[in-house]
C-alpha positions as CSV (number, residue, x, y, z in Angstrom):
1,M,-4.9,-32.8,13.9
2,T,-2.5,-30.4,15.7
3,I,-0.1,-27.9,14.1
4,N,2.7,-30.3,15.0
5,T,1.2,-33.1,13.0
6,V,0.6,-30.8,10.1
7,F,4.2,-29.5,10.4
8,T,5.5,-33.0,10.0
9,E,3.3,-33.7,7.0
10,L,4.4,-30.4,5.3
11,S,8.0,-31.2,6.1
12,S,7.8,-34.3,3.9
13,F,7.8,-32.2,0.8
14,L,9.0,-28.8,2.0
15,G,12.1,-30.1,3.9
16,D,13.9,-27.2,5.6
17,R,11.5,-24.7,4.0
18,I,9.2,-24.9,7.0
19,S,10.3,-23.5,10.4
20,C,9.2,-23.2,14.0
21,S,12.2,-21.2,15.1
22,K,11.4,-18.3,17.4
23,S,13.3,-15.8,15.2
24,D,11.2,-16.8,12.2
25,L,8.0,-16.8,14.1
26,R,8.8,-13.4,15.6
27,Q,9.7,-11.9,12.2
28,H,6.4,-13.1,10.7
29,G,4.2,-11.9,13.6
30,A,5.6,-8.4,13.8
31,S,4.0,-5.2,12.3
32,E,5.4,-2.0,10.9
33,S,2.7,-0.1,12.9
34,H,1.4,-0.1,16.5
35,F,-0.1,-3.6,16.6
36,A,1.1,-6.0,19.2
37,P,3.2,-9.0,18.0
38,A,1.0,-12.0,16.8
39,P,3.4,-14.7,15.7
40,P,2.3,-17.8,13.8
41,D,3.0,-21.4,14.9
42,A,5.0,-22.2,11.9
43,V,6.4,-20.5,8.7
44,A,6.6,-22.1,5.3
45,W,8.4,-21.0,2.1
46,P,6.7,-22.5,-1.0
47,E,8.4,-22.3,-4.4
48,T,5.6,-23.3,-6.8
49,T,1.9,-22.9,-7.2
50,D,1.6,-26.7,-6.8
51,E,3.3,-26.6,-3.4
52,V,0.9,-23.8,-2.3
53,S,-2.0,-26.0,-3.4
54,R,-0.7,-29.0,-1.5
55,I,-0.2,-26.8,1.6
56,M,-3.7,-25.5,1.4
57,Q,-5.3,-28.9,0.9
58,I,-3.6,-30.1,4.2
59,C,-4.5,-26.9,6.1
60,H,-8.0,-26.9,4.8
61,R,-8.5,-30.6,5.9
62,D,-7.2,-29.9,9.4
63,R,-8.5,-26.3,9.8
64,I,-5.2,-24.7,10.3
65,P,-5.2,-20.9,9.8
66,V,-3.0,-19.7,6.9
67,V,-1.7,-16.1,6.7
68,P,0.0,-15.1,3.4
69,F,3.2,-13.0,3.9
70,G,4.9,-10.9,1.2
71,A,7.4,-8.3,2.3
72,G,5.9,-7.5,5.7
73,T,5.5,-3.8,4.9
74,S,1.8,-3.5,5.6
75,L,0.6,-0.9,8.2
76,E,-2.8,-2.4,9.2
77,G,-1.7,-5.7,10.7
78,H,-2.5,-7.7,7.6
79,T,0.1,-10.4,8.2
80,S,-0.4,-10.8,12.0
81,A,-1.3,-14.4,12.8
82,V,-4.0,-13.5,15.4
83,S,-5.3,-17.1,15.4
84,G,-1.8,-18.7,15.1
85,G,-1.4,-21.3,12.4
86,L,0.9,-21.1,9.3
87,S,2.5,-18.0,7.9
88,L,2.9,-18.6,4.1
89,D,6.0,-16.6,3.1
90,M,5.9,-16.1,-0.7
91,S,9.4,-14.6,-1.0
92,R,10.9,-17.5,-2.9
93,M,8.3,-17.3,-5.6
94,N,10.0,-14.2,-7.1
95,A,10.5,-14.9,-10.8
96,V,9.6,-12.8,-13.8
97,V,7.9,-15.6,-15.8
98,S,7.7,-13.6,-19.0
99,A,7.9,-10.0,-20.2
100,D,6.5,-8.8,-23.5
101,P,7.1,-5.2,-24.4
102,G,5.2,-5.7,-27.6
103,D,2.0,-6.3,-25.7
104,M,3.1,-4.2,-22.7
105,I,2.5,-7.2,-20.4
106,A,4.6,-9.1,-17.8
107,V,3.7,-12.3,-15.9
108,V,5.4,-12.5,-12.5
109,E,5.3,-14.6,-9.4
110,S,3.7,-13.0,-6.4
111,G,6.8,-12.8,-4.1
112,L,8.7,-10.6,-6.6
113,R,9.3,-7.2,-5.2
114,R,8.5,-4.0,-7.0
115,E,12.0,-2.6,-7.3
116,E,13.4,-5.9,-8.5
117,L,10.7,-6.1,-11.2
118,N,11.6,-2.7,-12.6
119,H,15.2,-3.5,-12.5
120,E,14.5,-6.6,-14.7
121,L,12.3,-4.5,-17.0
122,R,14.5,-1.5,-17.6
123,T,16.5,-3.0,-20.5
124,L,13.2,-3.5,-22.4
125,G,12.2,0.1,-22.2
126,V,9.1,-0.5,-20.0
127,F,8.3,-0.3,-16.3
128,F,5.6,-1.2,-13.8
129,P,4.3,2.1,-12.4
130,V,2.5,1.4,-9.1
131,D,4.8,2.9,-6.4
132,P,3.5,2.6,-2.8
133,G,6.9,3.8,-1.5
134,A,7.9,0.6,0.3
135,N,9.7,-2.1,-1.7
136,A,6.6,-4.3,-1.4
137,S,5.9,-7.7,-3.0
138,I,3.7,-7.6,-6.1
139,G,1.4,-10.1,-4.6
140,G,1.0,-8.1,-1.4
141,M,0.3,-5.0,-3.5
142,A,-2.4,-6.8,-5.3
143,A,-3.9,-8.3,-2.1
144,T,-4.2,-4.7,-0.7
145,R,-5.1,-3.1,-4.0
146,A,-2.2,-0.8,-3.5
147,S,-1.6,2.6,-5.0
148,G,1.0,5.3,-4.3
149,T,2.9,8.3,-5.6
150,T,2.2,7.7,-9.3
151,T,-1.5,6.9,-9.1
152,V,-2.5,10.3,-10.3
153,R,-1.0,9.4,-13.7
154,Y,-1.0,5.6,-14.0
155,G,-3.7,4.3,-11.7
156,S,-3.6,1.8,-8.8
157,M,-3.2,-2.0,-8.9
158,R,-6.9,-2.1,-10.0
159,Q,-5.9,-0.6,-13.3
160,N,-2.6,-2.4,-13.7
161,V,-3.4,-6.1,-13.0
162,L,-5.0,-8.0,-15.9
163,G,-5.1,-11.5,-14.4
164,L,-4.2,-13.7,-11.5
165,T,-3.4,-17.3,-10.6
166,V,-5.0,-18.0,-7.2
167,V,-5.0,-21.0,-4.9
168,L,-8.2,-21.3,-3.0
169,A,-8.7,-22.4,0.6
170,D,-9.2,-26.0,-0.4
171,G,-6.2,-26.1,-2.7
172,R,-8.0,-25.6,-6.0
173,V,-6.1,-23.5,-8.5
174,I,-7.9,-20.9,-10.6
175,K,-6.9,-18.4,-13.2
176,T,-8.7,-15.1,-13.6
177,G,-8.5,-12.5,-16.4
178,S,-6.4,-12.8,-19.6
179,K,-3.7,-11.0,-21.6
180,A,-6.3,-9.1,-23.6
181,A,-6.7,-5.4,-23.1
182,K,-10.4,-5.9,-22.1
183,S,-13.0,-8.6,-21.6
184,A,-16.8,-8.8,-21.1
185,S,-16.6,-12.5,-20.1
186,G,-18.5,-13.1,-16.9
187,Y,-17.8,-11.8,-13.4
188,D,-14.7,-9.8,-12.9
189,M,-12.9,-12.4,-10.7
190,T,-9.6,-10.5,-10.9
191,A,-11.2,-7.5,-9.3
192,L,-12.7,-9.7,-6.6
193,F,-9.3,-10.9,-5.4
194,L,-7.6,-7.4,-5.7
195,G,-8.0,-6.0,-2.2
196,S,-9.1,-9.3,-0.6
197,E,-6.1,-9.2,1.7
198,G,-5.5,-12.9,1.6
199,T,-9.0,-13.7,2.9
200,L,-10.3,-15.4,-0.3
201,G,-7.2,-17.1,-1.7
202,I,-3.4,-17.1,-2.1
203,I,-2.2,-15.1,-5.1
204,T,0.8,-17.0,-6.7
205,E,1.1,-15.3,-10.2
206,L,0.0,-12.0,-11.7
207,T,-0.4,-10.7,-15.3
208,L,0.6,-7.0,-15.2
209,R,0.1,-4.1,-17.5
210,L,3.4,-2.3,-18.3
211,H,4.1,1.3,-19.5
212,G,6.8,2.7,-21.6
213,I,9.6,4.5,-19.8
214,P,9.0,8.2,-20.4
215,E,11.3,10.0,-22.9
216,N,11.8,12.8,-20.4
217,I,11.3,13.1,-16.7
218,S,11.5,16.2,-14.5
219,A,10.9,16.5,-10.8
220,G,10.5,19.5,-8.6
221,I,9.9,20.8,-5.1
222,C,8.5,24.1,-3.7
223,A,7.5,25.6,-0.4
224,F,4.2,27.2,0.6
225,P,3.4,29.7,3.3
226,D,0.7,27.4,4.8
227,M,-1.1,24.1,4.4
228,Q,-4.2,25.7,2.8
229,S,-2.2,27.3,0.1
230,A,-0.4,24.1,-0.8
231,V,-3.6,22.1,-1.0
232,G,-5.3,24.9,-2.9
233,A,-2.5,24.7,-5.5
234,V,-3.0,20.9,-5.8
235,Q,-6.7,21.4,-6.4
236,Q,-6.1,24.0,-9.1
237,V,-3.4,21.9,-10.8
238,I,-5.8,18.9,-11.0
239,Q,-8.8,20.9,-12.1
240,M,-6.7,22.7,-14.8
241,G,-5.7,19.3,-16.2
242,V,-1.9,19.7,-15.8
243,P,-0.5,16.2,-16.6
244,M,1.2,15.3,-13.4
245,A,3.0,12.0,-12.8
246,R,3.3,12.6,-9.1
247,I,2.2,15.4,-6.8
248,E,2.9,14.8,-3.1
249,F,2.3,17.0,-0.1
250,V,4.3,17.2,3.1
251,D,3.5,19.5,6.0
252,A,5.9,21.6,8.1
253,A,6.4,18.8,10.6
254,S,7.3,16.4,7.8
255,A,9.8,18.9,6.5
256,R,11.4,19.1,9.9
257,A,11.5,15.3,10.0
258,F,13.3,15.1,6.6
259,N,15.8,17.7,7.8
260,G,16.7,15.7,10.9
261,Y,16.6,12.3,9.2
262,A,18.4,13.0,5.9
263,G,20.3,16.3,6.6
264,T,18.3,18.3,4.1
265,D,17.6,22.1,4.6
266,M,13.9,22.3,3.7
267,P,12.2,25.5,5.1
268,D,9.9,24.9,8.0
269,C,6.7,25.0,6.1
270,P,4.5,22.8,3.8
271,H,5.9,21.6,0.5
272,L,4.8,20.0,-2.7
273,L,6.9,17.4,-4.5
274,V,6.1,16.9,-8.2
275,E,7.1,15.0,-11.2
276,F,6.3,15.2,-14.9
277,H,6.6,12.5,-17.6
278,G,6.5,12.8,-21.4
279,S,8.3,14.4,-24.3
280,P,10.8,17.2,-23.6
281,T,8.3,19.8,-24.8
282,A,5.3,18.3,-22.9
283,V,7.4,18.1,-19.7
284,T,8.6,21.7,-20.0
285,E,5.1,23.0,-20.6
286,A,3.6,21.0,-17.7
287,S,6.4,22.1,-15.3
288,Q,5.9,25.8,-16.3
289,S,2.1,25.5,-15.9
290,F,2.6,24.0,-12.4
291,G,5.1,26.7,-11.5
292,E,2.7,29.5,-12.5
293,I,-0.2,28.0,-10.5
294,A,2.0,27.3,-7.5
295,E,3.3,30.9,-7.6
296,E,-0.3,32.2,-7.5
297,F,-0.7,30.3,-4.2
298,G,2.4,31.8,-2.7
299,A,4.9,29.1,-3.5
300,T,8.6,29.9,-3.3
301,G,11.9,28.2,-4.2
302,Y,10.5,26.1,-7.1
303,E,13.5,23.9,-8.1
304,H,13.7,21.4,-11.0
305,A,15.6,18.2,-11.1
306,T,16.1,16.4,-14.4
307,R,19.2,14.3,-13.5
308,T,18.3,10.8,-12.5
309,E,20.4,10.9,-9.3
310,D,18.7,14.2,-8.2
311,R,15.2,12.9,-8.9
312,N,16.0,9.6,-7.1
313,A,17.3,11.5,-4.1
314,L,14.1,13.5,-3.9
315,W,11.8,10.5,-4.1
316,K,14.0,8.5,-1.7
317,L,13.4,11.2,0.8
318,R,9.6,10.9,0.3
319,H,9.7,7.1,0.4
320,H,11.5,7.1,3.7
321,A,9.1,9.6,5.2
322,Y,7.6,7.0,7.6
323,Y,11.0,6.4,9.2
324,A,11.9,10.1,9.2
325,V,8.7,10.8,11.1
326,L,9.3,8.0,13.6
327,A,12.7,9.6,14.3
328,L,11.0,12.7,15.6
329,R,10.1,10.8,18.7
330,P,12.7,8.0,19.2
331,G,11.2,4.8,20.5
332,A,7.7,5.7,19.6
333,R,5.2,3.6,17.7
334,A,2.8,5.0,15.0
335,V,-0.9,4.9,14.3
336,V,-0.9,5.6,10.6
337,T,-4.1,7.0,9.1
338,D,-5.1,6.7,5.5
339,I,-8.2,8.5,4.1
340,C,-9.1,9.5,0.6
341,V,-11.6,12.2,-0.3
342,P,-12.9,13.9,-3.5
343,I,-10.4,16.6,-4.6
344,S,-13.0,19.3,-4.0
345,K,-13.0,18.4,-0.3
346,L,-9.3,17.9,0.1
347,A,-8.4,21.3,1.6
348,Q,-11.2,21.1,4.2
349,A,-10.3,17.6,5.2
350,V,-6.6,18.4,5.6
351,E,-7.2,21.6,7.5
352,E,-9.8,20.0,9.9
353,T,-7.4,17.0,10.4
354,R,-4.5,19.4,11.2
355,A,-6.7,21.2,13.8
356,D,-7.8,17.9,15.4
357,I,-4.2,16.8,15.8
358,A,-3.0,20.1,17.2
359,A,-5.8,19.9,19.8
360,S,-4.9,16.4,20.8
361,G,-1.4,17.1,22.0
362,L,0.1,14.3,19.9
363,L,2.7,14.8,17.2
364,G,1.2,13.8,13.9
365,P,2.8,15.0,10.6
366,I,0.6,15.0,7.6
367,L,1.7,13.9,4.1
368,G,0.2,12.1,1.2
369,H,-0.6,11.5,-2.5
370,V,-2.8,14.6,-2.6
371,G,-3.2,14.4,-6.4
372,D,-5.8,11.8,-5.9
373,G,-7.2,13.1,-2.6
374,N,-5.3,10.6,-0.4
375,F,-3.3,11.7,2.6
376,H,-1.9,10.3,5.9
377,A,-1.3,11.5,9.4
378,T,1.4,9.5,11.3
379,L,0.4,9.8,14.9
380,L,3.3,9.1,17.2
381,I,2.6,7.4,20.6
382,E,4.8,6.3,23.4
383,Q,5.1,2.5,23.5
384,G,2.8,1.1,26.2
385,N,1.0,4.4,26.8
386,A,-2.7,3.3,26.7
387,S,-3.9,6.9,27.0
388,E,-2.0,8.1,24.0
389,L,-3.0,5.0,22.0
390,A,-6.7,5.7,22.8
391,T,-6.3,9.4,21.8
392,A,-4.6,8.4,18.5
393,K,-7.3,5.8,17.7
394,E,-10.0,8.5,18.4
395,L,-8.2,10.9,16.0
396,A,-8.1,8.2,13.4
397,R,-11.8,7.5,13.9
398,R,-12.6,11.2,13.5
399,M,-10.6,11.3,10.2
400,S,-12.5,8.3,8.9
401,D,-15.9,9.7,9.9
402,R,-14.9,13.0,8.2
403,A,-13.9,11.2,5.0
404,L,-17.1,9.3,4.8
405,S,-19.2,12.4,5.4
406,M,-17.4,14.0,2.4
407,G,-18.1,11.0,0.1
408,G,-14.6,9.5,0.6
409,T,-13.3,6.3,2.0
410,I,-11.6,5.1,5.3
411,T,-8.6,3.8,3.3
412,G,-7.1,5.0,0.1
413,E,-4.3,2.4,-0.2
414,H,-3.2,0.8,3.1
415,G,-6.2,-1.6,3.2
416,V,-8.3,-2.8,6.1
417,G,-6.5,-5.6,7.8
418,M,-7.6,-5.6,11.5
419,G,-6.8,-1.9,12.1
420,K,-9.8,-0.6,10.2
421,L,-12.1,-3.5,10.8
422,N,-14.4,-1.6,13.1
423,L,-14.9,1.1,10.4
424,M,-16.1,-1.2,7.6
425,E,-19.8,-1.2,8.5
426,A,-19.9,2.6,8.5
427,E,-18.6,2.7,5.0
428,H,-20.3,-0.3,3.4
429,G,-23.4,-1.0,5.4
430,A,-25.1,-4.2,4.3
431,A,-22.4,-4.7,1.6
432,W,-19.9,-5.5,4.3
433,Q,-22.0,-8.5,5.4
434,L,-22.1,-9.6,1.7
435,M,-18.3,-9.6,1.7
436,G,-18.4,-12.0,4.6
437,D,-20.9,-14.2,2.7
438,I,-18.6,-14.3,-0.3
439,K,-15.7,-15.4,2.0
440,S,-17.8,-18.1,3.5
441,V,-18.4,-19.6,0.1
442,L,-14.7,-19.5,-1.0
443,D,-13.4,-20.3,2.5
444,P,-16.0,-22.2,4.4
445,T,-13.7,-23.2,7.3
446,G,-12.5,-19.7,7.7
447,I,-8.8,-20.5,7.6
448,L,-7.6,-17.8,5.2
449,N,-6.2,-14.8,7.2
450,P,-8.8,-14.9,9.9
451,G,-9.5,-11.7,11.9
452,K,-9.1,-9.4,8.9
453,L,-11.3,-7.4,6.5
454,V,-14.7,-9.1,6.8
455,P,-17.2,-9.4,9.7
456,Q,-16.0,-11.8,12.4
457,D,-18.2,-14.7,13.6
């Protein structure tokens, strides 16, 4: 059958929650990064797991590609409908099903966004800690195994998702995991779907691990004379066991971007942005320890922020870094890199990356979650400039090769999508083909997010 016939069948129970309008197709085929638009043929907005199951049964029968869509904040083309088909927008499945502060667990629908979840939880004295910066959907964060600014303290989605409800390609509904703190029962199916990027099934519900809102929170920022000093301070802080909740790095170009975008007056040099959680005594001791180490590495201007509004302003600045960097070259697109290396290799990786970017002639500010060895370069290119795009891709390739040679990974948090597809064999070898074999079992007709993550037939 054709997509038009399937559209008619889906309309019988979705009503006006399925669309072929050009504006809806354009929105669901666009990307935050440099990828060309790849719109679907139709967009559907399910409201229940049962509806997702019915949709998948029909699409499986007629071999219609299905691309799950959360908030559209991915940077590797995850939601691009490169084979057309149906974009499955999960945004109407956005409820907090239950929240139990006694067990420190919440059950949520996959379309719920991170900020809205924490708004719902705040009166219970708990929060969900994974913070990728963007106000992403919880399902999308699970599908890319996201992490972010707080990973150094609380872990990534891998540590904070206990169970899932997943609709498979043929419409079967399975549940993985449990509400228990641990289990030795069979294969870890939850882990299999975390990071699968919509290629194995559609996540509709998640059981999440919650954490208590800290008694005291303090944030700070300080400037360093050069990149090597800042990264050296990070290594020392981690190796000394100072309990950090966040420790973020921005280089001089990023600081200039913040100043132009948000009207700040950061010195034109690298900075560390930090945060501490705990009792008042523990926070004070950690902050003092960090300040002493930072001073040994030449840091100046270490400022504390304990008021909520001041801390929020600091992290809002960091969370908007991507748009601040884009503003350095109006009209430009970005090739966003994302590597993660062992902490012992961090200084070398950052410095060699900086030298590579400087030699390329491109503008590419560096920032990242350096507390866990993860950093990004945002390489700005003129739209339609094939030469600059090729240069940026070569830089990204060199960064990935460097990370692998250091025992790291080609992506710390953004995922593979189609942007890093050509790097997967270098990292995983024969295991990458095994990923494709697993997909062929769960999705034999290849309709789930084709063109992403696994080897392509």
